[in-house]
C-alpha positions as CSV (number, residue, x, y, z in Angstrom):
1,M,-17.0,15.5,-7.5
2,A,-18.2,12.5,-5.5
3,A,-18.6,14.2,-2.2
4,P,-20.1,17.6,-1.4
5,I,-17.1,19.8,-0.5
6,A,-19.0,21.7,2.1
7,D,-19.7,18.5,4.0
8,V,-16.0,17.6,4.1
9,I,-14.9,21.1,5.1
10,S,-17.5,21.0,7.9
11,A,-16.0,17.7,9.1
12,V,-12.5,19.3,9.0
13,G,-13.8,22.0,11.2
14,S,-14.1,19.4,14.0
15,G,-10.5,20.0,15.0
16,I,-7.7,18.7,12.7
17,D,-4.5,20.2,13.8
18,E,-0.8,19.2,13.1
19,G,-0.4,18.9,16.9
20,D,-2.8,15.9,16.8
21,F,-0.1,13.9,15.1
22,D,3.3,12.8,16.5
23,F,5.3,13.7,13.3
24,T,8.7,15.1,12.7
25,P,8.1,17.6,9.8
26,A,10.3,17.4,6.8
27,K,10.6,19.7,3.9
28,S,8.6,18.5,0.8
29,K,10.5,18.3,-2.4
30,I,7.4,18.1,-4.7
31,L,4.4,19.8,-3.2
32,S,3.3,21.7,-0.1
33,E,0.3,20.5,1.8
34,P,-2.8,21.5,-0.1
35,A,-5.7,23.3,1.4
36,I,-8.6,21.0,2.0
37,W,-10.6,22.5,-0.9
38,E,-7.7,21.9,-3.2
39,Y,-7.9,18.1,-3.0
40,N,-9.7,16.0,-5.5
41,F,-12.6,14.1,-4.0
42,G,-13.8,12.1,-7.1
43,L,-12.6,9.6,-9.6
44,Q,-9.4,10.5,-11.5
45,D,-8.4,9.2,-14.9
46,P,-5.1,10.4,-16.5
47,G,-6.3,8.9,-19.8
48,L,-3.1,7.0,-20.4
49,E,-2.7,4.5,-23.2
50,M,-2.2,1.0,-21.9
51,P,1.0,-0.8,-22.8
52,H,1.3,-3.6,-25.3
53,G,-1.9,-2.8,-27.2
54,I,-4.0,-3.7,-24.1
55,V,-7.6,-2.6,-24.5
56,K,-8.7,-1.2,-21.1
57,D,-11.2,-3.1,-19.2
58,E,-11.4,-5.8,-21.9
59,T,-8.0,-7.5,-22.4
60,D,-7.2,-10.3,-20.0
61,A,-4.3,-9.8,-17.6
62,E,-0.8,-10.6,-18.7
63,T,1.3,-13.4,-17.2
64,F,4.8,-13.7,-15.9
65,S,6.1,-17.1,-14.8
66,I,8.3,-17.5,-11.9
67,T,10.2,-20.6,-10.7
68,E,9.5,-23.1,-8.0
69,E,12.8,-22.1,-6.4
70,Q,11.6,-18.5,-6.1
71,I,8.4,-19.6,-4.5
72,Q,10.3,-21.8,-2.0
73,T,12.6,-18.8,-1.3
74,L,9.6,-16.8,-0.2
75,E,8.3,-19.6,1.9
76,R,11.8,-20.2,3.5
77,D,13.1,-16.7,3.9
78,G,9.9,-14.7,4.2
79,V,10.8,-12.5,1.2
80,V,11.7,-12.9,-2.5
81,H,13.1,-10.4,-5.1
82,I,11.7,-11.0,-8.6
83,S,13.5,-9.0,-11.2
84,G,12.1,-7.5,-14.4
85,V,8.4,-8.3,-14.0
86,F,7.4,-5.1,-15.8
87,D,9.1,-3.8,-18.9
88,D,9.9,-0.2,-19.9
89,E,6.4,0.4,-21.2
90,W,4.8,-0.5,-17.9
91,I,7.4,1.5,-16.0
92,D,6.6,4.5,-18.1
93,Y,2.9,4.0,-17.6
94,L,3.3,3.8,-13.8
95,R,5.5,6.8,-13.7
96,K,3.0,8.9,-15.7
97,A,0.1,7.8,-13.5
98,T,2.2,8.7,-10.4
99,A,3.1,12.1,-11.8
100,H,-0.6,12.8,-12.5
101,Q,-1.6,11.8,-9.0
102,V,1.1,14.0,-7.4
103,E,0.0,17.0,-9.5
104,E,-3.7,16.3,-8.6
105,P,-3.6,15.1,-5.0
106,H,-6.6,13.1,-3.9
107,F,-8.3,13.5,-0.5
108,W,-7.3,9.9,0.4
109,A,-3.7,11.3,0.6
110,F,-4.7,13.7,3.4
111,A,-3.0,11.8,6.2
112,G,0.2,11.4,4.3
113,T,0.5,14.9,3.0
114,A,-0.3,16.3,6.5
115,S,2.6,14.3,7.9
116,K,5.1,15.8,5.4
117,L,7.0,12.5,5.6
118,Y,6.6,11.8,1.9
119,D,6.3,14.1,-1.0
120,Y,3.1,12.1,-1.7
121,I,1.6,9.0,-0.1
122,Q,-1.9,7.7,-0.7
123,R,-3.7,4.5,0.5
124,N,-6.2,2.8,-1.8
125,V,-5.1,4.7,-4.8
126,W,-6.7,2.0,-7.0
127,Q,-10.1,3.3,-5.7
128,T,-9.6,6.8,-7.0
129,N,-7.2,6.7,-9.9
130,S,-8.3,4.6,-12.9
131,A,-4.8,4.1,-14.2
132,F,-3.7,2.1,-11.1
133,A,-6.9,0.1,-11.2
134,R,-6.3,-0.9,-14.8
135,F,-2.7,-1.8,-13.9
136,Y,-4.0,-4.3,-11.5
137,Y,-6.6,-5.6,-13.9
138,H,-4.3,-6.0,-16.9
139,S,-0.7,-6.4,-15.7
140,A,1.1,-9.6,-14.6
141,M,1.0,-8.5,-11.0
142,G,-1.8,-10.9,-10.0
143,H,-0.2,-13.8,-11.8
144,V,3.1,-13.4,-10.0
145,L,1.4,-13.1,-6.6
146,A,-0.8,-16.1,-7.2
147,Q,2.2,-18.2,-7.9
148,C,4.0,-16.9,-4.8
149,G,0.9,-17.7,-2.7
150,R,0.2,-21.0,-4.4
151,T,-3.4,-19.8,-4.8
152,D,-6.0,-19.6,-7.6
153,E,-7.2,-16.1,-6.7
154,I,-5.8,-12.8,-5.7
155,R,-7.7,-9.8,-4.4
156,V,-6.3,-6.4,-3.5
157,S,-6.6,-5.9,0.3
158,T,-5.0,-2.5,0.3
159,D,-2.4,-0.5,-1.7
160,L,-0.1,2.4,-1.1
161,L,1.5,4.8,-3.6
162,M,4.7,6.2,-2.1
163,V,6.7,9.0,-3.6
164,N,10.0,10.3,-2.2
165,P,10.4,9.5,1.4
166,N,12.4,11.9,3.6
167,K,14.1,9.4,5.8
168,G,14.0,5.6,6.4
169,F,12.1,3.1,8.5
170,K,13.3,1.3,11.6
171,W,12.9,-2.4,12.0
172,H,9.2,-3.2,11.9
173,Q,6.6,-5.7,10.8
174,D,3.5,-5.0,8.7
175,N,0.4,-5.4,10.8
176,Q,-1.4,-2.9,8.6
177,N,-2.5,-5.6,6.2
178,G,-6.2,-4.9,6.0
179,P,-9.1,-7.2,7.1
180,I,-7.2,-10.5,6.7
181,T,-4.8,-12.6,8.8
182,W,-1.0,-12.9,8.6
183,E,-1.2,-16.1,6.5
184,E,-4.0,-14.9,4.2
185,G,-2.0,-12.1,2.8
186,L,1.2,-11.3,0.8
187,R,2.9,-7.9,0.8
188,F,4.3,-6.5,-2.4
189,W,6.5,-3.6,-3.7
190,I,6.6,-2.6,-7.3
191,T,9.5,-0.2,-7.9
192,M,9.7,2.5,-10.6
193,D,13.2,3.7,-9.8
194,E,16.7,2.3,-9.2
195,T,17.7,2.0,-5.5
196,P,20.4,4.5,-4.6
197,K,23.9,3.0,-4.2
198,D,24.5,3.8,-0.6
199,Y,21.1,3.8,1.1
200,G,17.4,3.0,0.5
201,A,17.7,-0.8,0.0
202,P,15.1,-2.8,1.9
203,V,16.7,-5.2,4.5
204,Y,14.9,-8.2,5.8
205,L,15.7,-10.7,8.7
206,Q,15.8,-14.0,6.9
207,G,13.0,-16.4,8.1
208,S,11.7,-13.9,10.7
209,H,8.1,-14.5,9.6
210,R,8.3,-17.7,11.6
211,N,9.2,-16.0,14.9
212,G,7.0,-16.6,17.8
213,V,8.1,-13.8,20.1
214,V,7.0,-10.5,18.5
215,D,3.5,-9.6,19.4
216,E,1.3,-9.4,16.4
217,Q,0.1,-6.0,17.4
218,A,3.6,-4.6,17.6
219,V,4.9,-2.2,15.0
220,F,8.5,-1.7,15.8
221,V,10.8,-4.6,16.6
222,D,13.9,-4.8,18.8
223,I,15.8,-7.3,16.8
224,D,18.1,-8.0,19.8
225,Q,15.3,-9.2,22.0
226,D,15.2,-12.8,23.3
227,G,13.9,-15.2,20.8
228,L,15.1,-13.5,17.7
229,E,18.7,-14.7,17.9
230,D,18.2,-17.2,15.1
231,Y,16.8,-14.5,12.7
232,N,18.9,-11.4,13.2
233,R,22.2,-13.2,12.1
234,K,21.2,-13.2,8.5
235,K,20.1,-10.0,6.9
236,L,18.9,-9.9,3.2
237,E,19.3,-6.7,1.4
238,F,17.7,-5.9,-2.0
239,R,18.7,-3.1,-4.4
240,T,15.6,-3.1,-6.5
241,M,15.5,-1.8,-10.1
242,P,12.6,-0.3,-12.1
243,G,10.1,-3.0,-12.9
244,D,11.1,-5.3,-10.1
245,M,8.8,-6.8,-7.4
246,L,9.6,-7.5,-3.8
247,I,7.2,-9.9,-2.2
248,W,7.2,-10.8,1.5
249,H,5.2,-12.4,4.3
250,P,3.5,-9.6,6.3
251,R,5.3,-10.7,9.5
252,T,8.8,-10.7,8.0
253,I,10.8,-8.1,10.0
254,H,12.4,-5.4,7.8
255,K,13.7,-1.9,7.5
256,V,14.8,0.7,5.0
257,D,17.7,3.0,5.9
258,G,17.5,6.6,4.5
259,P,20.5,8.8,3.7
260,A,22.4,10.2,6.7
261,D,21.5,13.8,5.9
262,G,17.9,12.9,5.3
263,I,18.0,14.0,1.6
264,W,17.1,11.6,-1.1
265,T,19.1,12.6,-4.2
266,S,16.9,10.5,-6.6
267,Y,13.3,9.6,-7.1
268,R,11.8,6.8,-5.0
269,R,8.4,5.9,-6.4
270,V,6.9,2.6,-5.2
271,L,3.4,1.0,-5.6
272,G,3.0,-1.4,-2.7
273,G,0.4,-3.0,-0.6
274,T,-1.2,-6.3,0.5
275,V,-3.1,-8.8,-1.5
276,A,-5.4,-11.6,-0.2
277,K,-5.1,-15.2,-1.3
278,G,-8.1,-17.2,-2.5
279,G,-10.3,-18.4,0.3
280,S,-9.5,-15.5,2.6
281,I,-12.0,-14.6,5.3
282,Y,-13.1,-11.1,6.2
283,H,-11.9,-10.1,9.7
284,D,-13.5,-7.0,11.1
285,K,-10.6,-4.8,12.3
286,R,-12.4,-1.5,12.3
287,G,-11.7,-1.1,16.0
288,S,-7.9,-1.5,15.4
289,G,-5.1,-0.3,13.2
290,G,-6.5,-2.1,10.1
291,V,-9.3,0.5,9.9
292,L,-7.4,2.6,7.4
293,S,-7.9,-0.1,4.8
294,D,-11.5,-0.9,5.8
295,L,-13.6,2.3,5.8
296,G,-16.1,1.4,3.1
297,R,-19.7,0.3,3.4
298,H,-19.1,-3.1,1.9
299,G,-21.6,-5.0,4.1
300,L,-19.2,-7.8,4.8
301,E,-19.6,-9.6,8.1
302,D,-16.8,-10.9,10.3
303,G,-16.0,-14.5,9.4
304,K,-17.5,-14.4,6.0
305,P,-15.6,-14.9,2.7
306,L,-13.7,-11.8,1.5
307,K,-15.6,-11.2,-1.7
308,S,-16.4,-7.6,-2.4
309,S,-15.7,-4.8,-4.9
310,F,-14.0,-3.1,-2.0
311,F,-11.3,-5.8,-2.2
312,P,-11.3,-6.4,-6.0
313,K,-10.3,-9.6,-7.7
314,V,-7.4,-9.2,-10.0
315,Y,-6.5,-12.8,-10.7
316,P,-7.2,-15.0,-12.6
317,K,-9.4,-12.2,-14.1
318,F,-10.8,-9.0,-12.8
319,D,-14.6,-8.9,-12.2
320,H,-16.5,-6.6,-14.5
321,Q,-19.2,-6.0,-11.9
322,E,-16.7,-5.1,-9.2
323,A,-15.0,-2.7,-11.7
324,T,-18.3,-1.1,-12.5
325,E,-19.1,-0.5,-8.9
326,R,-15.7,1.1,-8.4
327,D,-16.2,3.3,-11.5
328,S,-19.6,4.4,-10.4
329,G,-18.3,5.7,-7.0
330,E,-19.9,3.0,-4.9
331,V,-16.4,2.0,-3.7
332,G,-14.5,4.4,-1.4
333,R,-15.6,7.8,-2.6
334,N,-18.9,8.7,-1.1
335,A,-19.3,11.6,1.3
336,A,-20.0,9.4,4.3
337,D,-16.8,7.5,3.9
338,I,-14.7,10.7,3.6
339,V,-16.3,12.2,6.7
340,S,-15.8,8.8,8.5
341,K,-12.1,9.0,7.7
342,L,-11.7,12.5,8.9
343,G,-13.5,11.7,12.1
344,G,-11.3,8.7,12.7
345,L,-8.2,10.7,12.2
346,V,-9.0,13.4,14.7
347,T,-11.2,11.8,17.3
348,K,-9.2,10.8,20.3
349,A,-12.2,8.8,21.5
350,S,-11.3,6.3,18.7
351,G,-8.5,5.0,20.9
352,D,-5.5,5.6,18.6
353,R,-7.1,3.4,15.9
354,F,-4.5,4.6,13.4
355,S,-1.5,4.6,15.7
356,S,0.4,1.7,14.1
357,F,0.2,3.3,10.7
358,F,1.3,6.7,12.0
359,Q,4.0,5.1,14.2
360,V,5.6,3.6,11.2
361,L,5.5,6.8,9.3
362,G,6.7,8.8,12.2
363,S,9.7,6.5,12.8
364,R,11.6,7.7,9.8
């Protein structure tokens, strides 16, 4: 265990209470909220065999070529759907890694499990679960995103494992994209399940990443507001299948409608997040909503290049030194970081630093 459990429990004693969060409780279909001592605080490794004969931490990443037309679609529409990036072996690998994570919840899932809005939701799962880190190191994900961003390097800014939402999301934009700017990042979804026929398909306002009226600090968006007339006429809906990727500009306005009765009748497992393009600069957002993705002691200074094992390079090739620092526990799993996260969640003096993340979750 990377963190002394007594230290964490002591931090919890500072006053976490469900009343501190503006959530609408929903019945969990997979697990109830664990007691604090039931969480895992260390590095988890399901011990899964890599697909396609890949030797973990040695084999170079796979590739998956996309077309110039697909890249231009992303640039024009603010979103692109790329089908069949990952085959059945990769889908099976991701599903098994997800099942292991749900059965052995990590402390970094605390905010999500407390909300009861997902059966399981965890930020920065690559930091704690080796199976997801190796997926980034060895799959074609980085190559696809590098092509989409017309860049020679991809780093993971933040990721999010989402299992079985209980409702849907209203129209919103993604300002929780870590310590980078709008133009430095790309958002991604990797789907493990077929989208239900009548609900659950992500919908985007075509070209809305170019709008100049929605404040960049806003979470929810009134698509009927003045200045969005040219964007809300064309809505792009995507029914993703297992192994597909959705990639979009962080500012593209989008939503996901849940079932009318609030009950999902099939699995919805998604690995998503934000990556940083080559040349990205570190922007210190620790006094804002971006703090959820930037809690580690990485030593980066505002305005300096985003080069750190806390934001690992996955394309063109993962960095062995960064991987070693992750595996040793230097990245994201020390006691001070855990206590820091607890304190940020419950201290009102922090000025609602996490409000945008919780607002999006609470909107469903």
